[in-house]
Steps between C-alpha positions, in 0.01 A plus 500: 500500500830326451678522166742224393641326193528181702167305502617281793560806721169658389302187587666488842419866574136491403197286423429668166736568208451753226708464183581819308642542153584833340328685777173299469354258749450181286412240767397503861425196709547322829870408526453124506253506203735720300797278560308177431320626196624821340255597224665794318769389263749755653424382847571141395832602349588713796422228759684230309794744465530474127661783310238760428709755308430869454306480168340810357186495713529867595421599135170309502151629576384155598636226727857573625584134454366475141831464314613217726171321578454151362112544520474844342192589304439797261302689762801485735701728272219755464356536849634435847281253689336620813559329840195285560392248762545146383451304820494529873735792571681441162518789249670495161548733205517259210260445208566125527259499792238754407358677200614843372183667622 
């Protein structure tokens, strides 16, 4: 386990990257796949080094990225998505990619 806020260093140190937000693992994938095709909106913002901002996510029951997410849905505010397998070794916690069940 190597913790870093620098995605380039993280990809150099390991072959898998886990992205956390507000203490929750929101995406986990092989390093190359994550860097080429980040699926969670926060991961995309983080990798592209856009300003993320603090927001008020700690006050929410649902997704910690809800108030800043361009793809948010009503369920995202009510219930935090579970980390689910999406593809070969790729896990994501985002309702955009799976149902609320």
